[in-house]
A tleap script that builds the chain and sets N, CA, C and O, in Angstrom:
source leaprc.protein.ff14SB
mol = sequence {
  NSER VAL GLY LEU LEU VAL ALA LEU ASP VAL
  LEU ILE ASN ASN VAL ASP ARG VAL PRO LEU
  LEU TRP ASP ASN GLU GLY ASN THR GLY ASN
  LEU MET LEU MET LEU ASP GLU GLU ASN GLU
  GLY ALA LEU PRO SER VAL VAL GLY ILE ASP
  GLN ALA VAL VAL ALA VAL VAL ASP GLY PHE
  VAL PRO GLY ARG GLN ARG TYR LEU ASP ARG
  VAL SER LYS LEU THR ARG ALA MET PHE CYS
  GLY SER TRP ASP VAL ASP ALA LEU SER PRO
  SER ARG VAL ALA ALA ASN GLU ALA ALA HIE
  ARG ALA ALA GLU GLU ARG ALA ALA ALA GLU
  LYS LEU ALA ALA GLU LYS CLEU
}
set mol.1.N position { 1.382 -7.445 -15.663 }
set mol.1.CA position { 2.276 -6.309 -15.566 }
set mol.1.C position { 1.642 -5.167 -14.777 }
set mol.1.O position { 2.326 -4.476 -14.022 }
set mol.2.N position { 0.351 -4.971 -14.949 }
set mol.2.CA position { -0.326 -3.914 -14.198 }
set mol.2.C position { -0.283 -4.237 -12.710 }
set mol.2.O position { -0.062 -3.352 -11.884 }
set mol.3.N position { -0.492 -5.499 -12.373 }
set mol.3.CA position { -0.456 -5.910 -10.973 }
set mol.3.C position { 0.887 -5.646 -10.328 }
set mol.3.O position { 0.946 -5.210 -9.178 }
set mol.4.N position { 1.971 -5.902 -11.051 }
set mol.4.CA position { 3.305 -5.632 -10.513 }
set mol.4.C position { 3.506 -4.145 -10.262 }
set mol.4.O position { 4.078 -3.748 -9.246 }
set mol.5.N position { 3.037 -3.338 -11.182 }
set mol.5.CA position { 3.169 -1.889 -11.027 }
set mol.5.C position { 2.326 -1.383 -9.855 }
set mol.5.O position { 2.763 -0.512 -9.103 }
set mol.6.N position { 1.136 -1.924 -9.706 }
set mol.6.CA position { 0.270 -1.530 -8.588 }
set mol.6.C position { 0.898 -1.974 -7.262 }
set mol.6.O position { 0.834 -1.246 -6.272 }
set mol.7.N position { 1.504 -3.166 -7.240 }
set mol.7.CA position { 2.184 -3.623 -6.026 }
set mol.7.C position { 3.334 -2.684 -5.671 }
set mol.7.O position { 3.538 -2.366 -4.499 }
set mol.8.N position { 4.080 -2.243 -6.676 }
set mol.8.CA position { 5.149 -1.273 -6.428 }
set mol.8.C position { 4.566 0.024 -5.871 }
set mol.8.O position { 5.128 0.612 -4.946 }
set mol.9.N position { 3.450 0.468 -6.428 }
set mol.9.CA position { 2.810 1.697 -5.939 }
set mol.9.C position { 2.422 1.572 -4.471 }
set mol.9.O position { 2.555 2.532 -3.713 }
set mol.10.N position { 1.946 0.403 -4.064 }
set mol.10.CA position { 1.595 0.189 -2.652 }
set mol.10.C position { 2.862 0.272 -1.805 }
set mol.10.O position { 2.864 0.895 -0.743 }
set mol.11.N position { 3.933 -0.354 -2.274 }
set mol.11.CA position { 5.184 -0.369 -1.521 }
set mol.11.C position { 5.758 1.033 -1.343 }
set mol.11.O position { 6.221 1.376 -0.255 }
set mol.12.N position { 5.734 1.846 -2.395 }
set mol.12.CA position { 6.309 3.194 -2.313 }
set mol.12.C position { 5.277 4.240 -1.909 }
set mol.12.O position { 5.580 5.432 -1.845 }
set mol.13.N position { 4.059 3.786 -1.638 }
set mol.13.CA position { 2.955 4.661 -1.243 }
set mol.13.C position { 2.678 5.730 -2.304 }
set mol.13.O position { 2.467 6.901 -1.988 }
set mol.14.N position { 2.685 5.302 -3.561 }
set mol.14.CA position { 2.362 6.208 -4.668 }
set mol.14.C position { 0.850 6.357 -4.724 }
set mol.14.O position { 0.146 5.443 -5.154 }
set mol.15.N position { 0.359 7.491 -4.297 }
set mol.15.CA position { -1.088 7.708 -4.204 }
set mol.15.C position { -1.672 8.283 -5.490 }
set mol.15.O position { -2.872 8.551 -5.563 }
set mol.16.N position { -0.832 8.473 -6.499 }
set mol.16.CA position { -1.267 9.233 -7.667 }
set mol.16.C position { -1.486 8.409 -8.935 }
set mol.16.O position { -1.613 9.003 -10.005 }
set mol.17.N position { -1.537 7.101 -8.879 }
set mol.17.CA position { -1.713 6.350 -10.114 }
set mol.17.C position { -3.016 5.548 -10.098 }
set mol.17.O position { -3.968 5.889 -10.799 }
set mol.18.N position { -3.052 4.508 -9.315 }
set mol.18.CA position { -4.239 3.649 -9.226 }
set mol.18.C position { -4.789 3.765 -7.803 }
set mol.18.O position { -4.060 3.506 -6.846 }
set mol.19.N position { -6.042 4.145 -7.646 }
set mol.19.CA position { -6.599 4.366 -6.302 }
set mol.19.C position { -6.957 3.062 -5.591 }
set mol.19.O position { -8.126 2.800 -5.307 }
set mol.20.N position { -5.946 2.255 -5.309 }
set mol.20.CA position { -6.185 0.970 -4.666 }
set mol.20.C position { -6.130 1.092 -3.147 }
set mol.20.O position { -6.945 0.493 -2.446 }
set mol.21.N position { -5.193 1.851 -2.648 }
set mol.21.CA position { -4.955 1.917 -1.210 }
set mol.21.C position { -5.632 3.111 -0.552 }
set mol.21.O position { -6.044 3.032 0.605 }
set mol.22.N position { -5.748 4.211 -1.281 }
set mol.22.CA position { -6.262 5.440 -0.699 }
set mol.22.C position { -7.566 5.863 -1.365 }
set mol.22.O position { -7.898 5.407 -2.459 }
set mol.23.N position { -8.284 6.729 -0.695 }
set mol.23.CA position { -9.591 7.190 -1.164 }
set mol.23.C position { -9.433 8.428 -2.035 }
set mol.23.O position { -9.773 9.540 -1.629 }
set mol.24.N position { -8.920 8.220 -3.217 }
set mol.24.CA position { -8.758 9.328 -4.148 }
set mol.24.C position { -9.101 8.829 -5.556 }
set mol.24.O position { -9.352 7.641 -5.757 }
set mol.25.N position { -9.108 9.721 -6.495 }
set mol.25.CA position { -9.462 9.347 -7.865 }
set mol.25.C position { -8.300 8.708 -8.598 }
set mol.25.O position { -8.521 7.982 -9.567 }
set mol.26.N position { -7.093 8.947 -8.178 }
set mol.26.CA position { -5.931 8.427 -8.872 }
set mol.26.C position { -5.750 9.143 -10.198 }
set mol.26.O position { -6.465 10.093 -10.515 }
set mol.27.N position { -4.795 8.675 -10.954 }
set mol.27.CA position { -4.528 9.242 -12.268 }
set mol.27.C position { -4.043 8.119 -13.167 }
set mol.27.O position { -2.841 7.928 -13.351 }
set mol.28.N position { -4.985 7.385 -13.719 }
set mol.28.CA position { -4.611 6.236 -14.555 }
set mol.28.C position { -3.906 6.670 -15.832 }
set mol.28.O position { -3.408 5.825 -16.576 }
set mol.29.N position { -3.854 7.986 -16.102 }
set mol.29.CA position { -3.056 8.483 -17.213 }
set mol.29.C position { -1.571 8.270 -16.971 }
set mol.29.O position { -0.771 8.376 -17.901 }
set mol.30.N position { -1.191 7.968 -15.727 }
set mol.30.CA position { 0.200 7.655 -15.399 }
set mol.30.C position { 0.516 6.180 -15.612 }
set mol.30.O position { 1.579 5.696 -15.221 }
set mol.31.N position { -0.411 5.482 -16.230 }
set mol.31.CA position { -0.246 4.072 -16.567 }
set mol.31.C position { -0.320 3.977 -18.086 }
set mol.31.O position { -1.395 4.102 -18.673 }
set mol.32.N position { 0.822 3.757 -18.711 }
set mol.32.CA position { 0.896 3.778 -20.170 }
set mol.32.C position { 1.081 2.354 -20.704 }
set mol.32.O position { 1.685 1.504 -20.051 }
set mol.33.N position { 0.556 2.119 -21.885 }
set mol.33.CA position { 0.745 0.851 -22.571 }
set mol.33.C position { 1.645 1.082 -23.773 }
set mol.33.O position { 1.467 2.044 -24.520 }
set mol.34.N position { 2.609 0.193 -23.951 }
set mol.34.CA position { 3.534 0.316 -25.065 }
set mol.34.C position { 3.404 -0.932 -25.937 }
set mol.34.O position { 3.585 -2.052 -25.461 }
set mol.35.N position { 3.090 -0.731 -27.210 }
set mol.35.CA position { 2.927 -1.835 -28.144 }
set mol.35.C position { 4.265 -2.205 -28.765 }
set mol.35.O position { 5.104 -1.343 -29.025 }
set mol.36.N position { 4.450 -3.489 -28.997 }
set mol.36.CA position { 5.635 -3.980 -29.692 }
set mol.36.C position { 5.310 -4.002 -31.182 }
set mol.36.O position { 4.612 -4.899 -31.655 }
set mol.37.N position { 5.806 -3.036 -31.905 }
set mol.37.CA position { 5.469 -2.904 -33.322 }
set mol.37.C position { 6.033 -4.038 -34.163 }
set mol.37.O position { 5.516 -4.313 -35.245 }
set mol.38.N position { 7.080 -4.700 -33.690 }
set mol.38.CA position { 7.693 -5.789 -34.437 }
set mol.38.C position { 6.956 -7.107 -34.243 }
set mol.38.O position { 7.101 -8.015 -35.061 }
set mol.39.N position { 6.176 -7.232 -33.187 }
set mol.39.CA position { 5.476 -8.472 -32.877 }
set mol.39.C position { 4.007 -8.146 -32.614 }
set mol.39.O position { 3.632 -7.794 -31.496 }
set mol.40.N position { 3.188 -8.264 -33.643 }
set mol.40.CA position { 1.777 -7.871 -33.535 }
set mol.40.C position { 1.003 -8.695 -32.517 }
set mol.40.O position { 0.029 -8.201 -31.948 }
set mol.41.N position { 1.403 -9.927 -32.273 }
set mol.41.CA position { 0.681 -10.793 -31.347 }
set mol.41.C position { 1.068 -10.604 -29.889 }
set mol.41.O position { 0.442 -11.180 -29.000 }
set mol.42.N position { 2.083 -9.810 -29.640 }
set mol.42.CA position { 2.563 -9.630 -28.263 }
set mol.42.C position { 1.609 -8.738 -27.473 }
set mol.42.O position { 0.988 -7.821 -28.010 }
set mol.43.N position { 1.519 -9.034 -26.206 }
set mol.43.CA position { 0.729 -8.180 -25.311 }
set mol.43.C position { 1.463 -6.859 -25.106 }
set mol.43.O position { 2.693 -6.821 -25.144 }
set mol.44.N position { 0.727 -5.791 -24.893 }
set mol.44.CA position { 1.396 -4.513 -24.647 }
set mol.44.C position { 2.171 -4.538 -23.331 }
set mol.44.O position { 1.778 -5.211 -22.378 }
set mol.45.N position { 3.255 -3.810 -23.296 }
set mol.45.CA position { 4.021 -3.641 -22.058 }
set mol.45.C position { 3.395 -2.503 -21.266 }
set mol.45.O position { 2.861 -1.553 -21.839 }
set mol.46.N position { 3.465 -2.609 -19.959 }
set mol.46.CA position { 2.928 -1.570 -19.087 }
set mol.46.C position { 4.085 -0.718 -18.591 }
set mol.46.O position { 5.099 -1.234 -18.122 }
set mol.47.N position { 3.918 0.590 -18.701 }
set mol.47.CA position { 4.946 1.523 -18.271 }
set mol.47.C position { 4.310 2.523 -17.319 }
set mol.47.O position { 3.301 3.149 -17.644 }
set mol.48.N position { 4.902 2.668 -16.151 }
set mol.48.CA position { 4.428 3.652 -15.195 }
set mol.48.C position { 5.203 4.942 -15.350 }
set mol.48.O position { 6.431 4.923 -15.440 }
set mol.49.N position { 4.509 6.050 -15.383 }
set mol.49.CA position { 5.176 7.346 -15.457 }
set mol.49.C position { 4.766 8.192 -14.255 }
set mol.49.O position { 3.769 7.907 -13.591 }
set mol.50.N position { 5.540 9.224 -13.989 }
set mol.50.CA position { 5.237 10.181 -12.927 }
set mol.50.C position { 5.119 9.497 -11.564 }
set mol.50.O position { 4.136 9.686 -10.847 }
set mol.51.N position { 6.135 8.700 -11.217 }
set mol.51.CA position { 6.142 8.031 -9.920 }
set mol.51.C position { 6.218 9.055 -8.799 }
set mol.51.O position { 6.868 10.091 -8.940 }
set mol.52.N position { 5.572 8.775 -7.717 }
set mol.52.CA position { 5.641 9.615 -6.526 }
set mol.52.C position { 5.872 8.706 -5.327 }
set mol.52.O position { 5.095 7.785 -5.075 }
set mol.53.N position { 6.931 8.968 -4.600 }
set mol.53.CA position { 7.205 8.228 -3.380 }
set mol.53.C position { 6.778 9.125 -2.223 }
set mol.53.O position { 7.317 10.215 -2.034 }
set mol.54.N position { 5.797 8.647 -1.449 }
set mol.54.CA position { 5.260 9.449 -0.354 }
set mol.54.C position { 5.712 8.830 0.965 }
set mol.54.O position { 5.475 7.651 1.228 }
set mol.55.N position { 6.361 9.640 1.782 }
set mol.55.CA position { 6.857 9.169 3.076 }
set mol.55.C position { 5.706 8.679 3.943 }
set mol.55.O position { 4.617 9.253 3.942 }
set mol.56.N position { 5.968 7.617 4.677 }
set mol.56.CA position { 4.973 7.067 5.590 }
set mol.56.C position { 5.525 7.238 7.002 }
set mol.56.O position { 6.308 6.419 7.481 }
set mol.57.N position { 5.105 8.306 7.651 }
set mol.57.CA position { 5.566 8.591 9.007 }
set mol.57.C position { 4.370 8.967 9.870 }
set mol.57.O position { 3.335 9.391 9.355 }
set mol.58.N position { 4.510 8.814 11.162 }
set mol.58.CA position { 3.388 9.066 12.064 }
set mol.58.C position { 2.960 10.522 12.099 }
set mol.58.O position { 1.771 10.805 12.245 }
set mol.59.N position { 3.884 11.442 11.969 }
set mol.59.CA position { 3.534 12.846 12.084 }
set mol.59.C position { 3.014 13.465 10.808 }
set mol.59.O position { 2.797 14.676 10.757 }
set mol.60.N position { 2.810 12.674 9.784 }
set mol.60.CA position { 2.400 13.188 8.474 }
set mol.60.C position { 1.159 12.443 8.027 }
set mol.60.O position { 1.105 11.216 8.101 }
set mol.61.N position { 0.163 13.177 7.565 }
set mol.61.CA position { -1.047 12.531 7.051 }
set mol.61.C position { -0.644 11.774 5.805 }
set mol.61.O position { 0.005 12.396 4.964 }
set mol.62.N position { -0.943 10.528 5.587 }
set mol.62.CA position { -1.954 9.734 6.258 }
set mol.62.C position { -1.475 8.992 7.493 }
set mol.62.O position { -2.300 8.424 8.208 }
set mol.63.N position { -0.208 8.972 7.768 }
set mol.63.CA position { 0.274 8.319 8.974 }
set mol.63.C position { 0.626 6.862 8.746 }
set mol.63.O position { -0.005 6.158 7.957 }
set mol.64.N position { 1.650 6.436 9.461 }
set mol.64.CA position { 2.172 5.080 9.290 }
set mol.64.C position { 1.142 4.019 9.656 }
set mol.64.O position { 0.969 3.053 8.914 }
set mol.65.N position { 0.453 4.179 10.786 }
set mol.65.CA position { -0.483 3.134 11.208 }
set mol.65.C position { -1.639 2.991 10.231 }
set mol.65.O position { -2.070 1.876 9.941 }
set mol.66.N position { -2.139 4.098 9.727 }
set mol.66.CA position { -3.237 4.038 8.757 }
set mol.66.C position { -2.776 3.344 7.473 }
set mol.66.O position { -3.511 2.542 6.897 }
set mol.67.N position { -1.553 3.660 7.031 }
set mol.67.CA position { -0.978 3.007 5.847 }
set mol.67.C position { -0.857 1.502 6.087 }
set mol.67.O position { -1.275 0.697 5.255 }
set mol.68.N position { -0.279 1.131 7.235 }
set mol.68.CA position { -0.096 -0.292 7.536 }
set mol.68.C position { -1.433 -1.016 7.652 }
set mol.68.O position { -1.553 -2.157 7.208 }
set mol.69.N position { -2.437 -0.375 8.240 }
set mol.69.CA position { -3.766 -0.978 8.329 }
set mol.69.C position { -4.340 -1.242 6.939 }
set mol.69.O position { -4.919 -2.300 6.689 }
set mol.70.N position { -4.178 -0.284 6.046 }
set mol.70.CA position { -4.725 -0.448 4.690 }
set mol.70.C position { -3.955 -1.505 3.910 }
set mol.70.O position { -4.557 -2.282 3.169 }
set mol.71.N position { -2.639 -1.547 4.066 }
set mol.71.CA position { -1.847 -2.578 3.385 }
set mol.71.C position { -2.227 -3.953 3.927 }
set mol.71.O position { -2.317 -4.922 3.173 }
set mol.72.N position { -2.449 -4.031 5.235 }
set mol.72.CA position { -2.858 -5.294 5.847 }
set mol.72.C position { -4.201 -5.759 5.300 }
set mol.72.O position { -4.368 -6.931 4.963 }
set mol.73.N position { -5.150 -4.847 5.213 }
set mol.73.CA position { -6.477 -5.194 4.683 }
set mol.73.C position { -6.373 -5.624 3.220 }
set mol.73.O position { -7.008 -6.597 2.812 }
set mol.74.N position { -5.581 -4.909 2.439 }
set mol.74.CA position { -5.384 -5.265 1.030 }
set mol.74.C position { -4.758 -6.648 0.906 }
set mol.74.O position { -5.179 -7.451 0.073 }
set mol.75.N position { -3.762 -6.924 1.729 }
set mol.75.CA position { -3.079 -8.220 1.682 }
set mol.75.C position { -4.026 -9.354 2.043 }
set mol.75.O position { -4.047 -10.388 1.376 }
set mol.76.N position { -4.819 -9.157 3.111 }
set mol.76.CA position { -5.796 -10.190 3.485 }
set mol.76.C position { -6.796 -10.413 2.358 }
set mol.76.O position { -7.134 -11.555 2.046 }
set mol.77.N position { -7.268 -9.342 1.750 }
set mol.77.CA position { -8.242 -9.464 0.661 }
set mol.77.C position { -7.644 -10.204 -0.523 }
set mol.77.O position { -8.319 -11.015 -1.158 }
set mol.78.N position { -6.379 -9.928 -0.823 }
set mol.78.CA position { -5.733 -10.604 -1.949 }
set mol.78.C position { -5.625 -12.103 -1.695 }
set mol.78.O position { -5.948 -12.907 -2.569 }
set mol.79.N position { -5.176 -12.475 -0.514 }
set mol.79.CA position { -4.973 -13.888 -0.223 }
set mol.79.C position { -6.272 -14.637 0.033 }
set mol.79.O position { -6.336 -15.850 -0.164 }
set mol.80.N position { -7.308 -13.928 0.468 }
set mol.80.CA position { -8.599 -14.573 0.722 }
set mol.80.C position { -9.523 -14.480 -0.487 }
set mol.80.O position { -10.553 -15.153 -0.538 }
set mol.81.N position { -9.159 -13.653 -1.454 }
set mol.81.CA position { -9.966 -13.524 -2.659 }
set mol.81.C position { -11.225 -12.700 -2.469 }
set mol.81.O position { -12.141 -12.779 -3.287 }
set mol.82.N position { -11.288 -11.912 -1.405 }
set mol.82.CA position { -12.487 -11.118 -1.142 }
set mol.82.C position { -12.162 -9.991 -0.177 }
set mol.82.O position { -11.306 -10.138 0.696 }
set mol.83.N position { -12.854 -8.853 -0.338 }
set mol.83.CA position { -12.740 -7.770 0.622 }
set mol.83.C position { -13.521 -8.096 1.886 }
set mol.83.O position { -13.305 -7.474 2.926 }
set mol.84.N position { -14.430 -9.071 1.805 }
set mol.84.CA position { -15.265 -9.435 2.946 }
set mol.84.C position { -14.577 -10.497 3.788 }
set mol.84.O position { -15.113 -11.586 3.995 }
set mol.85.N position { -13.388 -10.170 4.267 }
set mol.85.CA position { -12.616 -11.098 5.086 }
set mol.85.C position { -13.183 -11.072 6.495 }
set mol.85.O position { -13.669 -10.041 6.959 }
set mol.86.N position { -13.119 -12.196 7.165 }
set mol.86.CA position { -13.628 -12.280 8.526 }
set mol.86.C position { -12.709 -11.496 9.459 }
set mol.86.O position { -11.923 -12.074 10.210 }
set mol.87.N position { -12.822 -10.189 9.397 }
set mol.87.CA position { -11.937 -9.320 10.162 }
set mol.87.C position { -12.285 -9.292 11.644 }
set mol.87.O position { -11.488 -8.804 12.446 }
set mol.88.N position { -13.443 -9.796 12.029 }
set mol.88.CA position { -13.862 -9.700 13.423 }
set mol.88.C position { -13.763 -11.019 14.181 }
set mol.88.O position { -14.280 -11.132 15.292 }
set mol.89.N position { -13.103 -12.020 13.592 }
set mol.89.CA position { -12.953 -13.268 14.326 }
set mol.89.C position { -12.106 -12.997 15.570 }
set mol.89.O position { -11.223 -12.139 15.538 }
set mol.90.N position { -12.362 -13.713 16.658 }
set mol.90.CA position { -11.636 -13.443 17.909 }
set mol.90.C position { -10.115 -13.525 17.754 }
set mol.90.O position { -9.394 -12.704 18.320 }
set mol.91.N position { -9.626 -14.499 17.001 }
set mol.91.CA position { -8.172 -14.608 16.856 }
set mol.91.C position { -7.609 -13.454 16.040 }
set mol.91.O position { -6.510 -12.975 16.318 }
set mol.92.N position { -8.353 -13.004 15.037 }
set mol.92.CA position { -7.886 -11.875 14.219 }
set mol.92.C position { -7.923 -10.583 15.029 }
set mol.92.O position { -7.011 -9.763 14.926 }
set mol.93.N position { -8.970 -10.395 15.833 }
set mol.93.CA position { -9.053 -9.203 16.678 }
set mol.93.C position { -7.884 -9.182 17.652 }
set mol.93.O position { -7.250 -8.145 17.841 }
set mol.94.N position { -7.597 -10.326 18.272 }
set mol.94.CA position { -6.481 -10.399 19.216 }
set mol.94.C position { -5.155 -10.114 18.516 }
set mol.94.O position { -4.309 -9.402 19.056 }
set mol.95.N position { -4.971 -10.661 17.328 }
set mol.95.CA position { -3.736 -10.418 16.573 }
set mol.95.C position { -3.610 -8.944 16.191 }
set mol.95.O position { -2.528 -8.364 16.284 }
set mol.96.N position { -4.715 -8.346 15.762 }
set mol.96.CA position { -4.684 -6.922 15.406 }
set mol.96.C position { -4.362 -6.059 16.616 }
set mol.96.O position { -3.579 -5.115 16.519 }
set mol.97.N position { -4.968 -6.382 17.763 }
set mol.97.CA position { -4.697 -5.611 18.976 }
set mol.97.C position { -3.232 -5.743 19.387 }
set mol.97.O position { -2.609 -4.765 19.799 }
set mol.98.N position { -2.686 -6.949 19.276 }
set mol.98.CA position { -1.275 -7.157 19.610 }
set mol.98.C position { -0.380 -6.376 18.654 }
set mol.98.O position { 0.622 -5.799 19.075 }
set mol.99.N position { -0.733 -6.355 17.380 }
set mol.99.CA position { 0.058 -5.606 16.395 }
set mol.99.C position { 0.003 -4.112 16.681 }
set mol.99.O position { 1.016 -3.420 16.575 }
set mol.100.N position { -1.178 -3.612 17.045 }
set mol.100.CA position { -1.314 -2.191 17.375 }
set mol.100.C position { -0.505 -1.839 18.621 }
set mol.100.O position { 0.152 -0.799 18.664 }
set mol.101.N position { -0.552 -2.709 19.636 }
set mol.101.CA position { 0.232 -2.458 20.849 }
set mol.101.C position { 1.726 -2.443 20.522 }
set mol.101.O position { 2.458 -1.575 20.996 }
set mol.102.N position { 2.171 -3.394 19.721 }
set mol.102.CA position { 3.587 -3.455 19.343 }
set mol.102.C position { 3.992 -2.206 18.567 }
set mol.102.O position { 5.080 -1.669 18.774 }
set mol.103.N position { 3.113 -1.742 17.669 }
set mol.103.CA position { 3.412 -0.534 16.892 }
set mol.103.C position { 3.501 0.681 17.811 }
set mol.103.O position { 4.375 1.530 17.636 }
set mol.104.N position { 2.596 0.766 18.791 }
set mol.104.CA position { 2.632 1.885 19.733 }
set mol.104.C position { 3.898 1.850 20.584 }
set mol.104.O position { 4.517 2.884 20.833 }
set mol.105.N position { 4.278 0.643 21.031 }
set mol.105.CA position { 5.494 0.511 21.828 }
set mol.105.C position { 6.724 0.878 21.006 }
set mol.105.O position { 7.636 1.540 21.503 }
set mol.106.N position { 6.745 0.444 19.742 }
set mol.106.CA position { 7.876 0.763 18.861 }
set mol.106.C position { 7.951 2.272 18.618 }
set mol.106.O position { 9.036 2.854 18.638 }
set mol.107.N position { 6.795 2.902 18.389 }
set mol.107.CA position { 6.765 4.356 18.165 }
set mol.107.C position { 7.245 5.088 19.408 }
set mol.107.O position { 7.994 6.060 19.305 }
set mol.108.N position { 6.822 4.631 20.582 }
set mol.108.CA position { 7.259 5.268 21.828 }
set mol.108.C position { 8.771 5.105 22.010 }
set mol.108.O position { 9.448 6.044 22.430 }
set mol.109.N position { 9.297 3.933 21.699 }
set mol.109.CA position { 10.738 3.696 21.816 }
set mol.109.C position { 11.508 4.570 20.833 }
set mol.109.O position { 12.557 5.119 21.171 }
set mol.110.N position { 10.983 4.698 19.608 }
set mol.110.CA position { 11.638 5.548 18.605 }
set mol.110.C position { 11.626 7.014 19.055 }
set mol.110.O position { 12.611 7.730 18.878 }
set mol.111.N position { 10.515 7.449 19.632 }
set mol.111.CA position { 10.404 8.829 20.099 }
set mol.111.C position { 11.387 9.074 21.241 }
set mol.111.O position { 12.060 10.104 21.276 }
set mol.112.N position { 11.468 8.134 22.166 }
set mol.112.CA position { 12.401 8.254 23.288 }
set mol.112.C position { 13.838 8.296 22.794 }
set mol.112.O position { 14.640 9.091 23.283 }
set mol.113.N position { 14.171 7.440 21.822 }
set mol.113.CA position { 15.526 7.420 21.269 }
set mol.113.C position { 15.838 8.749 20.565 }
set mol.113.O position { 16.955 9.258 20.663 }
set mol.114.N position { 14.856 9.302 19.863 }
set mol.114.CA position { 15.052 10.579 19.169 }
set mol.114.C position { 15.254 11.712 20.161 }
set mol.114.O position { 16.045 12.622 19.914 }
set mol.115.N position { 14.541 11.662 21.286 }
set mol.115.CA position { 14.670 12.705 22.303 }
set mol.115.C position { 16.051 12.668 22.973 }
set mol.115.O position { 16.564 13.703 23.398 }
set mol.116.N position { 16.644 11.483 23.064 }
set mol.116.CA position { 17.966 11.340 23.678 }
set mol.116.C position { 19.064 11.908 22.789 }
set mol.116.O position { 20.146 12.249 23.266 }
set mol.117.N position { 18.776 12.008 21.475 }
set mol.117.CA position { 19.788 12.551 20.562 }
set mol.117.C position { 19.822 13.999 20.729 }
set mol.117.O position { 20.601 14.679 20.062 }
savepdb mol mol.pdb
quit
């Protein structure tokens, strides 16, 4: 249950609960456990309080690309079972460079479209 809540926090960019994605202390007090008083053997339920949805845009710190880079690193670490993923392999470097170029092109296209409005 904690993992599901942390995954939601990554998706909504909630920087204030578990410091998984960002370099902050977090506030694990926003992670509550609820006991089932009728069933003593049941595991506690996890309840998240004080949700914060933080916009992920290029003009706002931390910025969309930085967020996407961190989510990408987290995802690779989860699927590889280690933070020490071979991030410098030639194919991974090429894929990362292509992704960065595509993101820059998309941002430029979005900016151009916004200027036309």
